[in-house]
SEPAPA-593001 format. One record per atom (N, C-alpha, C): atom name; chain; residue in three letters; x, y, z. Coordinates in pm, 1 decimal. Each point is the difference from the previous one (the first is absolute). Layout:
% SEPAPA-593001
("CA" "A" "ALA" (X Y Z));
...
***
This chain:
% SEPAPA-593001
("N" "A" "MET" (-14220.1 -6784.8 2815.6));
("CA" "A" "MET" (22.9 72.6 123.4));
("C" "A" "MET" (-74.1 132.4 -6.3));
("N" "A" "ASN" (-87.6 23.5 94.0));
("CA" "A" "ASN" (-75.6 124.0 4.3));
("C" "A" "ASN" (82.9 105.6 71.9));
("N" "A" "LEU" (39.9 104.7 -72.2));
("CA" "A" "LEU" (87.4 102.5 56.3));
("C" "A" "LEU" (-75.3 101.5 84.3));
("N" "A" "PHE" (-128.2 13.8 -23.2));
("CA" "A" "PHE" (-79.0 89.6 82.5));
("C" "A" "PHE" (-144.8 -41.5 -9.2));
("N" "A" "ARG" (-77.7 42.9 94.2));
("CA" "A" "ARG" (-140.4 -36.5 4.6));
("C" "A" "ARG" (-79.0 86.0 -97.5));
("N" "A" "HIS" (-80.4 -64.1 -81.3));
("CA" "A" "HIS" (-86.6 73.6 -92.7));
("C" "A" "HIS" (-120.0 51.5 76.1));
("N" "A" "ARG" (-27.9 126.4 -16.0));
("CA" "A" "ARG" (-120.7 58.5 54.6));
("C" "A" "ARG" (-72.7 60.8 -117.9));
("N" "A" "PRO" (-81.6 -81.6 -68.8));
("CA" "A" "PRO" (-64.2 49.7 -121.1));
("C" "A" "PRO" (-84.3 123.1 27.2));
("N" "A" "ILE" (8.0 91.3 -91.2));
("CA" "A" "ILE" (-79.8 121.2 5.7));
("C" "A" "ILE" (-94.1 -7.3 -118.6));
("N" "A" "GLY" (-128.3 10.3 24.0));
("CA" "A" "GLY" (-94.5 -1.9 -109.9));
("C" "A" "GLY" (17.2 122.1 -88.6));
("N" "A" "LEU" (-33.9 -14.8 -125.9));
("CA" "A" "LEU" (14.8 110.5 -93.7));
("C" "A" "LEU" (-73.8 125.6 45.1));
("N" "A" "PRO" (-125.0 -10.5 48.5));
("CA" "A" "PRO" (-66.6 123.4 44.6));
("C" "A" "PRO" (73.7 67.3 115.7));
("N" "A" "SER" (49.5 -78.2 95.8));
("CA" "A" "SER" (71.0 58.3 113.8));
("C" "A" "SER" (128.8 66.6 -43.9));
("N" "A" "LEU" (74.8 -66.6 -89.0));
("CA" "A" "LEU" (125.3 58.8 -46.3));
("C" "A" "LEU" (-26.9 124.1 -83.6));
("N" "A" "ALA" (-103.7 -3.2 -81.7));
("CA" "A" "ALA" (-33.4 117.7 -81.1));
("C" "A" "ALA" (-31.0 119.5 90.3));
("N" "A" "LEU" (-73.6 -24.5 108.7));
("CA" "A" "LEU" (-29.2 108.4 93.6));
("C" "A" "LEU" (127.4 48.6 68.1));
("N" "A" "LEU" (85.5 -93.0 38.8));
("CA" "A" "LEU" (126.4 38.0 62.5));
("C" "A" "LEU" (82.9 84.9 -94.5));
("N" "A" "LEU" (11.2 -43.8 -124.0));
("CA" "A" "LEU" (79.6 73.8 -97.0));
("C" "A" "LEU" (-64.3 134.3 -33.5));
("N" "A" "ALA" (-132.3 4.7 -8.4));
("CA" "A" "ALA" (-69.3 124.2 -32.0));
("C" "A" "ALA" (15.6 103.1 111.7));
("N" "A" "ALA" (15.2 -47.8 122.4));
("CA" "A" "ALA" (11.7 91.1 113.7));
("C" "A" "ALA" (132.8 73.9 3.8));
("N" "A" "VAL" (93.7 -43.0 -80.1));
("CA" "A" "VAL" (133.6 59.0 4.2));
("C" "A" "VAL" (0.5 143.8 -49.1));
("N" "A" "GLY" (-77.7 33.5 -102.2));
("CA" "A" "GLY" (-5.3 137.8 -46.5));
("C" "A" "GLY" (73.7 22.4 -130.0));
("N" "A" "CYS" (10.0 126.8 -40.0));
("CA" "A" "CYS" (59.9 35.3 -127.8));
("C" "A" "CYS" (94.4 118.0 15.3));
("N" "A" "SER" (96.5 8.2 -91.8));
("CA" "A" "SER" (87.1 116.0 -9.8));
("C" "A" "SER" (54.4 6.6 -140.6));
("N" "A" "SER" (63.3 111.1 -35.3));
("CA" "A" "SER" (55.0 10.6 -134.2));
("C" "A" "SER" (134.9 -69.1 -5.2));
("N" "A" "ALA" (43.2 -36.1 -122.4));
("CA" "A" "ALA" (127.2 -69.4 -18.4));
("C" "A" "ALA" (81.0 70.0 -105.8));
("N" "A" "ASP" (130.9 -21.6 2.9));
("CA" "A" "ASP" (83.0 58.1 -103.9));
("C" "A" "ASP" (-8.3 -84.7 -125.9));
("N" "A" "GLY" (49.7 51.5 -111.1));
("CA" "A" "GLY" (-14.1 -66.8 -127.6));
("C" "A" "GLY" (98.0 -112.3 -24.7));
("N" "A" "ASP" (124.1 11.0 47.2));
("CA" "A" "ASP" (100.1 -102.0 -27.2));
("C" "A" "ASP" (-0.4 -104.7 110.1));
("N" "A" "THR" (17.8 -124.4 -42.6));
("CA" "A" "THR" (1.7 -109.3 95.4));
("C" "A" "THR" (131.3 -74.9 -13.2));
("N" "A" "SER" (60.5 -29.2 113.5));
("CA" "A" "SER" (119.5 -82.2 -0.8));
("C" "A" "SER" (-21.7 -113.6 98.5));
("N" "A" "ALA" (73.3 -107.6 -21.5));
("CA" "A" "ALA" (-8.8 -114.5 89.5));
("C" "A" "ALA" (137.0 -64.8 8.7));
("N" "A" "ALA" (38.4 -37.0 119.7));
("CA" "A" "ALA" (127.4 -69.5 19.2));
("C" "A" "ALA" (-9.3 -137.2 -66.2));
("N" "A" "VAL" (100.6 -33.7 -78.6));
("CA" "A" "VAL" (3.3 -129.4 -68.3));
("C" "A" "VAL" (62.5 -102.3 95.4));
("N" "A" "PRO" (-72.2 -109.5 28.4));
("CA" "A" "PRO" (55.6 -103.5 87.4));
("C" "A" "PRO" (124.4 -64.9 -61.0));
("N" "A" "SER" (76.4 -69.6 83.5));
("CA" "A" "SER" (121.3 -71.1 -43.4));
("C" "A" "SER" (-6.1 -146.0 43.6));
("N" "A" "PRO" (-92.1 -78.3 -57.0));
("CA" "A" "PRO" (-14.3 -139.9 41.3));
("C" "A" "PRO" (102.0 -91.5 -69.0));
("N" "A" "SER" (-6.6 -128.1 34.4));
("CA" "A" "SER" (84.7 -101.7 -63.1));
("C" "A" "SER" (-36.8 -14.7 -147.3));
("N" "A" "ALA" (88.4 -63.1 -76.3));
("CA" "A" "ALA" (-24.1 -21.9 -143.6));
("C" "A" "ALA" (-127.4 -81.1 -23.4));
("N" "A" "THR" (-26.5 -96.7 85.2));
("CA" "A" "THR" (-121.5 -81.3 -12.9));
("C" "A" "THR" (-124.8 87.1 13.1));
("N" "A" "VAL" (0.3 86.8 98.6));
("CA" "A" "VAL" (-114.9 88.9 22.8));
("C" "A" "VAL" (-10.2 102.7 -111.8));
("N" "A" "VAL" (112.4 50.8 -49.6));
("CA" "A" "VAL" (-3.8 94.2 -112.2));
("C" "A" "VAL" (-72.0 -63.4 -119.2));
("N" "A" "GLU" (27.9 -126.3 -27.5));
("CA" "A" "GLU" (-65.8 -68.0 -112.3));
("C" "A" "GLU" (-151.2 -10.3 23.4));
("N" "A" "LEU" (-41.0 -31.9 121.4));
("CA" "A" "LEU" (-142.8 -5.1 31.9));
("C" "A" "LEU" (-63.6 137.9 -19.1));
("N" "A" "CYS" (70.3 103.3 43.9));
("CA" "A" "CYS" (-51.9 136.1 -11.8));
("C" "A" "CYS" (-9.7 43.9 -146.1));
("N" "A" "ARG" (95.1 -39.5 -80.7));
("CA" "A" "ARG" (-8.5 30.7 -143.4));
("C" "A" "ARG" (-120.9 -68.5 -62.2));
("N" "A" "ASN" (-26.1 -122.8 41.7));
("CA" "A" "ASN" (-119.3 -70.1 -47.8));
("C" "A" "ASN" (-126.5 73.0 43.9));
("N" "A" "LEU" (-0.5 49.1 123.4));
("CA" "A" "LEU" (-115.5 75.4 49.2));
("C" "A" "LEU" (-19.9 125.9 -81.9));
("N" "A" "ASP" (107.9 71.5 -28.8));
("CA" "A" "ASP" (-10.3 124.1 -76.5));
("C" "A" "ASP" (-68.9 -23.9 -134.7));
("N" "A" "LYS" (28.4 -112.8 -62.3));
("CA" "A" "LYS" (-61.8 -34.4 -129.6));
("C" "A" "LYS" (-148.8 -29.7 13.9));
("N" "A" "GLU" (-41.9 -42.9 118.3));
("CA" "A" "GLU" (-139.2 -38.7 23.3));
("C" "A" "GLU" (-87.6 112.8 55.0));
("N" "A" "LEU" (61.2 105.8 49.1));
("CA" "A" "LEU" (-78.0 105.4 66.1));
("C" "A" "LEU" (-99.3 65.0 -96.1));
("N" "A" "PRO" (-115.8 37.6 52.2));
("CA" "A" "PRO" (-101.1 64.7 -84.3));
("C" "A" "PRO" (40.0 141.9 -39.8));
("N" "A" "SER" (-55.3 46.7 -109.2));
("CA" "A" "SER" (28.5 136.8 -45.5));
("C" "A" "SER" (-77.8 102.6 82.2));
("N" "A" "THR" (-106.5 -43.7 64.8));
("CA" "A" "THR" (-74.4 89.0 89.1));
("C" "A" "THR" (-20.5 -67.8 135.1));
("N" "A" "VAL" (5.6 78.6 104.4));
("CA" "A" "VAL" (-29.4 -43.9 135.9));
("C" "A" "VAL" (-90.7 105.5 59.8));
("N" "A" "ASP" (-111.2 -45.0 54.4));
("CA" "A" "ASP" (-96.8 91.8 59.9));
("C" "A" "ASP" (-40.1 108.9 -99.8));
("N" "A" "ASP" (-18.1 -41.9 -125.6));
("CA" "A" "ASP" (-39.0 89.6 -109.8));
("C" "A" "ASP" (103.5 107.7 -29.6));
("N" "A" "GLN" (123.4 -20.5 42.1));
("CA" "A" "GLN" (108.8 94.7 -24.6));
("C" "A" "GLN" (101.1 -63.6 -94.3));
("N" "A" "GLY" (45.2 75.9 -99.1));
("CA" "A" "GLY" (98.5 -49.2 -95.2));
("C" "A" "GLY" (136.9 -17.5 63.8));
("N" "A" "ARG" (76.7 -90.5 -59.6));
("CA" "A" "ARG" (134.5 -26.2 51.5));
("C" "A" "ARG" (89.5 120.7 -23.2));
("N" "A" "ARG" (69.5 36.0 102.8));
("CA" "A" "ARG" (91.0 115.2 0.2));
("C" "A" "ARG" (113.4 -33.5 96.2));
("N" "A" "ASP" (101.5 -68.7 -51.7));
("CA" "A" "ASP" (105.5 -52.8 85.3));
("C" "A" "ASP" (82.6 110.1 64.6));
("N" "A" "PRO" (43.8 -25.4 122.7));
("CA" "A" "PRO" (83.1 97.5 71.5));
("C" "A" "PRO" (142.7 0.4 -54.9));
("N" "A" "SER" (75.1 99.1 42.7));
("CA" "A" "SER" (141.8 2.6 -34.5));
("C" "A" "SER" (77.7 -44.2 124.1));
("N" "A" "PRO" (115.6 -60.7 -19.6));
("CA" "A" "PRO" (59.9 -35.8 -128.0));
("C" "A" "PRO" (-73.3 -118.9 -61.9));
("N" "A" "ALA" (5.2 -9.9 -131.2));
("CA" "A" "ALA" (-66.6 -108.9 -71.2));
("C" "A" "ALA" (61.1 -133.6 40.5));
("N" "A" "SER" (-86.6 -98.0 27.8));
("CA" "A" "SER" (45.6 -132.4 40.0));
("C" "A" "SER" (-113.2 -100.0 -18.3));
("N" "A" "ALA" (34.4 -123.2 -33.2));
("CA" "A" "ALA" (-99.2 -107.5 -6.9));
("C" "A" "ALA" (-45.9 -41.0 140.2));
("N" "A" "LEU" (63.7 53.2 103.2));
("CA" "A" "LEU" (-35.9 -33.3 137.7));
("C" "A" "LEU" (-99.1 98.2 59.6));
("N" "A" "THR" (-35.3 104.5 -73.6));
("CA" "A" "THR" (-96.1 98.6 48.8));
("C" "A" "THR" (-102.9 31.0 -107.7));
("N" "A" "ALA" (-118.1 37.3 43.7));
("CA" "A" "ALA" (-107.0 40.1 -91.5));
("C" "A" "ALA" (-87.4 100.7 73.0));
("N" "A" "GLY" (-72.0 78.8 -75.5));
("CA" "A" "GLY" (-90.1 97.1 60.0));
("C" "A" "GLY" (-119.9 24.6 -89.1));
("N" "A" "TRP" (-105.7 47.2 62.7));
("CA" "A" "TRP" (-123.3 31.1 -71.3));
("C" "A" "TRP" (-61.0 125.2 60.3));
("N" "A" "GLY" (-36.5 94.8 -85.6));
("CA" "A" "GLY" (-72.6 118.6 42.4));
("C" "A" "GLY" (87.1 106.0 64.8));
("N" "A" "ASN" (-70.3 105.4 45.3));
("CA" "A" "ASN" (63.5 111.1 68.9));
("C" "A" "ASN" (-100.8 56.1 100.1));
("N" "A" "PRO" (21.1 -10.5 129.4));
("CA" "A" "PRO" (118.3 -56.3 62.3));
("C" "A" "PRO" (10.5 -149.7 -30.6));
("N" "A" "ALA" (121.6 -46.3 -8.6));
("CA" "A" "ALA" (27.0 -133.7 -50.7));
("C" "A" "ALA" (-19.7 -110.0 103.3));
("N" "A" "ILE" (-63.6 -105.4 -46.9));
("CA" "A" "ILE" (0.9 -128.1 68.5));
("C" "A" "ILE" (131.7 -63.1 -44.9));
("N" "A" "ILE" (85.7 -36.1 94.1));
("CA" "A" "ILE" (133.1 -49.7 -32.9));
("C" "A" "ILE" (12.7 -147.0 38.2));
("N" "A" "LEU" (52.2 -78.8 -94.1));
("CA" "A" "LEU" (32.6 -139.7 24.4));
("C" "A" "LEU" (152.0 -14.4 -6.5));
("N" "A" "ARG" (55.5 -68.4 101.6));
("CA" "A" "ARG" (143.1 -32.3 -0.5));
("C" "A" "ARG" (12.4 -149.8 23.0));
("N" "A" "CYS" (75.9 -65.7 -83.8));
("CA" "A" "CYS" (18.1 -144.5 10.3));
("C" "A" "CYS" (141.2 -29.7 46.9));
("N" "A" "GLY" (11.2 -98.8 90.0));
("CA" "A" "GLY" (130.7 -37.1 51.5));
("C" "A" "GLY" (40.8 76.8 123.3));
("N" "A" "VAL" (-97.5 57.6 69.5));
("CA" "A" "VAL" (30.4 74.3 122.4));
("C" "A" "VAL" (39.8 -97.7 111.5));
("N" "A" "GLU" (61.6 52.8 102.5));
("CA" "A" "GLU" (36.3 -79.5 117.5));
("C" "A" "GLU" (-126.4 -41.4 75.4));
("N" "A" "ARG" (10.6 -106.4 74.5));
("CA" "A" "ARG" (-110.4 -46.0 83.7));
("C" "A" "ARG" (-25.0 104.8 108.6));
("N" "A" "PRO" (-122.5 51.3 8.0));
("CA" "A" "PRO" (-29.6 100.7 103.2));
("C" "A" "PRO" (10.7 -58.7 141.2));
("N" "A" "GLU" (56.1 76.4 90.8));
("CA" "A" "GLU" (9.9 -44.3 139.4));
("C" "A" "GLU" (-137.8 -32.9 57.4));
("N" "A" "LYS" (-99.2 72.9 -44.0));
("CA" "A" "LYS" (-136.5 -16.5 51.3));
("C" "A" "LYS" (-53.3 -142.3 -22.7));
("N" "A" "MET" (58.2 -73.1 -95.9));
("CA" "A" "MET" (-46.1 -137.0 -24.1));
("C" "A" "MET" (29.0 -92.1 117.6));
("N" "A" "SER" (89.0 39.6 88.0));
("CA" "A" "SER" (29.5 -79.6 120.0));
("C" "A" "SER" (-98.3 28.2 112.7));
("N" "A" "ASP" (-83.1 101.4 -16.2));
("CA" "A" "ASP" (-96.4 40.6 101.8));
("C" "A" "ASP" (-124.7 -88.3 -11.3));
("N" "A" "GLU" (-24.9 -78.0 102.9));
("CA" "A" "GLU" (-116.1 -89.7 -4.5));
("C" "A" "GLU" (-132.8 75.3 -2.8));
("N" "A" "ASN" (2.7 129.3 30.2));
("CA" "A" "ASN" (-121.6 81.0 -3.8));
("C" "A" "ASN" (-11.3 83.0 -127.9));
("N" "A" "ALA" (88.5 -25.1 -95.6));
("CA" "A" "ALA" (-2.4 76.2 -125.3));
("C" "A" "ALA" (-130.9 -24.5 -73.9));
("N" "A" "ASP" (-45.7 103.4 -67.6));
("CA" "A" "ASP" (-121.7 -11.4 -79.4));
("C" "A" "ASP" (35.3 -52.5 -138.4));
("N" "A" "ALA" (-83.6 -89.0 -49.6));
("CA" "A" "ALA" (20.4 -56.2 -132.9));
("C" "A" "ALA" (-135.0 -12.8 -69.1));
("N" "A" "VAL" (3.7 7.0 -130.4));
("CA" "A" "VAL" (-119.2 -20.0 -81.2));
("C" "A" "VAL" (35.1 -97.2 -110.6));
("N" "A" "GLU" (-101.4 -64.4 -53.6));
("CA" "A" "GLU" (19.0 -85.2 -116.3));
("C" "A" "GLU" (-89.1 55.0 -109.6));
("N" "A" "VAL" (60.0 22.1 -115.5));
("CA" "A" "VAL" (-73.4 55.4 -112.9));
("C" "A" "VAL" (23.3 -90.3 -120.7));
("N" "A" "ASP" (-105.5 -61.8 -46.5));
("CA" "A" "ASP" (5.9 -86.7 -117.3));
("C" "A" "ASP" (112.8 -101.9 7.4));
("N" "A" "GLY" (16.7 -62.0 115.5));
("CA" "A" "GLY" (98.2 -106.0 16.3));
("C" "A" "GLY" (140.9 45.7 31.9));
("N" "A" "VAL" (20.8 128.4 22.6));
("CA" "A" "VAL" (132.1 52.7 36.7));
("C" "A" "VAL" (-10.8 60.6 139.4));
("N" "A" "GLY" (87.7 -45.2 90.1));
("CA" "A" "GLY" (4.0 53.5 135.6));
("C" "A" "GLY" (85.5 125.7 4.0));
("N" "A" "TRP" (-44.1 97.6 78.3));
("CA" "A" "TRP" (69.9 128.3 11.2));
("C" "A" "TRP" (8.0 41.0 145.7));
("N" "A" "LEU" (117.3 44.0 43.9));
("CA" "A" "LEU" (18.3 65.3 128.4));
("C" "A" "LEU" (-43.4 144.5 -17.6));
("N" "A" "LEU" (-78.2 51.8 90.4));
("CA" "A" "LEU" (-51.3 137.2 -6.0));
("C" "A" "LEU" (72.7 85.6 103.2));
("N" "A" "GLU" (57.3 113.1 -47.0));
("CA" "A" "GLU" (65.5 93.9 90.6));
("C" "A" "GLU" (-41.3 142.2 -36.2));
("N" "A" "GLU" (-51.7 73.5 98.9));
("CA" "A" "GLU" (-26.6 141.9 -21.3));
("C" "A" "GLU" (130.6 75.3 18.4));
("N" "A" "GLN" (29.1 90.3 -92.4));
("CA" "A" "GLN" (124.5 75.9 1.2));
("C" "A" "GLN" (-23.2 139.5 56.6));
("N" "A" "ASP" (109.0 65.7 40.4));
("CA" "A" "ASP" (-9.5 139.3 40.4));
("C" "A" "ASP" (-56.5 79.1 -117.0));
("N" "A" "GLY" (-86.6 91.9 26.1));
("CA" "A" "GLY" (-58.5 81.3 -106.0));
("C" "A" "GLY" (-129.2 -57.7 -55.8));
("N" "A" "GLY" (-41.5 -118.3 47.7));
("CA" "A" "GLY" (-129.3 -52.9 -40.3));
("C" "A" "GLY" (-1.9 -93.5 -118.2));
("N" "A" "SER" (114.5 -30.2 -58.4));
("CA" "A" "SER" (0.3 -97.6 -109.9));
("C" "A" "SER" (0.1 -140.4 59.8));
("N" "A" "PHE" (-26.7 -98.4 -85.8));
("CA" "A" "PHE" (0.9 -139.2 42.9));
("C" "A" "PHE" (98.3 -78.3 -84.6));
("N" "A" "ARG" (73.3 -89.3 65.9));
("CA" "A" "ARG" (92.5 -88.4 -70.6));
("C" "A" "ARG" (-46.5 -142.8 21.7));
("N" "A" "PHE" (-8.8 -73.2 -109.3));
("CA" "A" "PHE" (-36.8 -140.0 2.6));
("C" "A" "PHE" (117.8 -78.9 -54.6));
("N" "A" "THR" (39.3 -107.4 67.4));
("CA" "A" "THR" (110.8 -84.1 -45.0));
("C" "A" "THR" (-48.3 -143.7 -5.7));
("N" "A" "THR" (29.6 -66.6 -111.4));
("CA" "A" "THR" (-44.7 -138.0 -16.0));
("C" "A" "THR" (59.1 -88.9 108.4));
("N" "A" "THR" (-76.1 -101.7 34.1));
("CA" "A" "THR" (44.9 -100.6 95.3));
("C" "A" "THR" (3.6 -134.5 -71.6));
("N" "A" "LEU" (88.5 -84.9 46.4));
("CA" "A" "LEU" (9.6 -137.6 -48.9));
("C" "A" "LEU" (13.3 -9.0 -152.2));
("N" "A" "ARG" (87.5 83.8 -54.2));
("CA" "A" "ARG" (36.6 -1.1 -142.6));
("C" "A" "ARG" (152.0 -4.5 -8.5));
("N" "A" "ARG" (53.6 -48.5 -110.4));
("CA" "A" "ARG" (144.9 -15.4 -18.8));
("C" "A" "ARG" (73.0 134.1 -10.7));
("N" "A" "ALA" (-73.0 107.5 -17.2));
("CA" "A" "ALA" (56.0 135.8 1.8));
("C" "A" "ALA" (-101.4 89.1 70.1));
("N" "A" "TYR" (49.5 94.9 76.6));
("CA" "A" "TYR" (-89.0 95.7 65.3));
("C" "A" "TYR" (-32.5 111.7 -97.7));
("N" "A" "VAL" (-129.8 22.5 -18.9));
("CA" "A" "VAL" (-49.0 106.0 -87.1));
("C" "A" "VAL" (-73.9 99.1 88.6));
("N" "A" "GLU" (35.6 126.1 -13.2));
("CA" "A" "GLU" (-56.9 105.9 82.7));
("C" "A" "GLU" (-82.7 92.8 -88.3));
("N" "A" "VAL" (-119.3 32.7 45.7));
("CA" "A" "VAL" (-84.4 98.4 -67.8));
("C" "A" "VAL" (-31.8 108.7 100.8));
("N" "A" "THR" (35.9 123.2 -35.3));
("CA" "A" "THR" (-28.6 114.1 86.4));
("C" "A" "THR" (-110.7 82.5 -63.9));
("N" "A" "ILE" (-103.2 24.3 78.3));
("CA" "A" "ILE" (-113.9 78.1 -46.7));
("C" "A" "ILE" (3.5 133.4 74.7));
("N" "A" "PRO" (21.9 110.1 -73.2));
("CA" "A" "PRO" (8.1 130.5 67.4));
("C" "A" "PRO" (-134.0 39.2 60.0));
("N" "A" "LYS" (6.6 84.6 101.5));
("CA" "A" "LYS" (-124.0 34.1 69.7));
("C" "A" "LYS" (-102.0 65.5 -92.5));
("N" "A" "ASP" (43.2 64.9 -105.8));
("CA" "A" "ASP" (-94.6 59.3 -94.6));
("C" "A" "ASP" (-78.1 -105.1 -77.7));
("N" "A" "ARG" (43.0 -124.5 4.0));
("CA" "A" "ARG" (-65.0 -106.2 -76.7));
("C" "A" "ARG" (-58.8 -108.5 89.4));
("N" "A" "THR" (7.3 16.1 132.4));
("CA" "A" "THR" (-44.0 -106.8 89.6));
("C" "A" "THR" (-150.8 -17.4 4.7));
("N" "A" "GLY" (-75.2 95.6 -46.8));
("CA" "A" "GLY" (-145.1 -13.5 -1.9));
("C" "A" "GLY" (-47.1 -107.8 -96.4));
("N" "A" "ASP" (89.8 -49.0 -85.8));
("CA" "A" "ASP" (-35.8 -102.1 -97.5));
("C" "A" "ASP" (10.5 -141.2 57.5));
("N" "A" "GLY" (29.0 -12.2 127.6));
("CA" "A" "GLY" (2.2 -129.2 66.7));
("C" "A" "GLY" (100.7 -96.8 -57.9));
("N" "A" "MET" (-46.3 -119.0 -30.9));
("CA" "A" "MET" (86.4 -109.0 -42.9));
("C" "A" "MET" (20.0 -6.1 -151.0));
("N" "A" "ALA" (-56.3 91.9 -74.6));
("CA" "A" "ALA" (7.4 -6.5 -146.7));
("C" "A" "ALA" (141.5 -20.0 -53.2));
("N" "A" "PRO" (101.5 71.8 50.3));
("CA" "A" "PRO" (135.0 -22.8 -52.4));
("C" "A" "PRO" (49.0 -143.4 20.5));
("N" "A" "LEU" (-30.0 -58.8 115.0));
("CA" "A" "LEU" (43.3 -137.5 26.4));
("C" "A" "LEU" (-76.0 -99.3 -86.7));
("N" "A" "VAL" (-127.4 25.5 -21.2));
("CA" "A" "VAL" (-79.1 -84.8 -89.5));
("C" "A" "VAL" (60.9 3.4 -139.7));
("N" "A" "ASP" (39.0 118.2 -43.5));
("CA" "A" "ASP" (52.6 16.1 -136.0));
("C" "A" "ASP" (135.3 -67.6 -21.2));
("N" "A" "VAL" (84.3 -10.5 103.4));
("CA" "A" "VAL" (132.2 -61.4 -17.4));
("C" "A" "VAL" (6.6 -145.1 46.1));
("N" "A" "ALA" (-102.1 -48.8 68.5));
("CA" "A" "ALA" (4.3 -135.1 57.0));
("C" "A" "ALA" (24.6 -108.4 -104.8));
("N" "A" "ALA" (-68.2 5.1 -111.5));
("CA" "A" "ALA" (16.9 -104.6 -102.0));
("C" "A" "ALA" (143.3 -2.4 -52.6));
("N" "A" "SER" (59.1 116.8 -17.3));
("CA" "A" "SER" (138.7 7.8 -47.4));
("C" "A" "SER" (95.8 -58.8 102.6));
("N" "A" "VAL" (-21.4 31.9 126.7));
("CA" "A" "VAL" (85.1 -53.3 106.4));
("C" "A" "VAL" (-13.0 -152.1 4.3));
("N" "A" "LYS" (-121.9 -50.8 -4.9));
("CA" "A" "LYS" (-21.4 -144.6 3.9));
("C" "A" "LYS" (68.7 -69.9 -116.5));
("N" "A" "LYS" (-2.4 61.1 -116.0));
("CA" "A" "LYS" (59.1 -61.1 -119.3));
("C" "A" "LYS" (152.6 3.8 2.8));
("N" "A" "ALA" (59.0 108.3 45.1));
("CA" "A" "ALA" (145.0 19.7 -11.2));
("C" "A" "ALA" (79.9 -36.3 125.7));
("N" "A" "ILE" (-61.2 9.0 116.4));
("CA" "A" "ILE" (73.9 -22.7 125.0));
("C" "A" "ILE" (-59.1 -123.6 69.0));
("N" "A" "PRO" (69.4 -114.2 -8.6));
("CA" "A" "PRO" (-54.0 -123.3 59.9));
("C" "A" "PRO" (-15.1 9.6 151.5));
("N" "A" "GLU" (-89.3 -82.1 50.9));
("CA" "A" "GLU" (-15.6 -8.4 145.1));
("C" "A" "GLU" (125.7 -59.7 61.0));
("N" "A" "GLY" (26.3 33.5 124.3));
("CA" "A" "GLY" (116.1 -49.4 71.2));
("C" "A" "GLY" (55.6 106.7 90.3));
("N" "A" "ILE" (120.4 -22.3 48.0));
("CA" "A" "ILE" (67.3 96.0 86.9));
("C" "A" "ILE" (109.9 65.8 -80.6));
("N" "A" "ALA" (4.1 132.6 4.7));
("CA" "A" "ALA" (101.3 75.8 -76.0));
("C" "A" "ALA" (139.2 -29.3 55.6));
("N" "A" "ASP" (97.7 7.2 -89.4));
("CA" "A" "ASP" (140.6 -20.7 38.5));
("C" "A" "ASP" (48.8 110.5 90.7));
***
């Protein structure tokens, strides 16, 4: 079942879109809300945590607080990954923008303040990657870096 229409964005176009967002300074500490998914999804997310790379977009892993196997971060300002998030309402929008990176589908949402949030589509758990506006000039690099881990740990299908 196709939940929304894919409108592929080429890497050059998305890189330009992300680069146009701009830059600002960030604070040093990073926190992220820890999702509260079902036990089945928690197990998938723990498997993902074990598979995640130590670097994303050439930035070392620097997990947010509070510490959890459901969240990960890289760099400062931090690229944040949260596993087991709720299904975004935007996935019901037939005009939603989506990209596919190395075999993983992602819903694309621009956030207030210029950051971008990407959420996996058609996986047994929703995985969200937020790229702060200070890091958006790097285009799809963060998604490229985590795609293999997502493919390995989170099977295709519809999340619970």
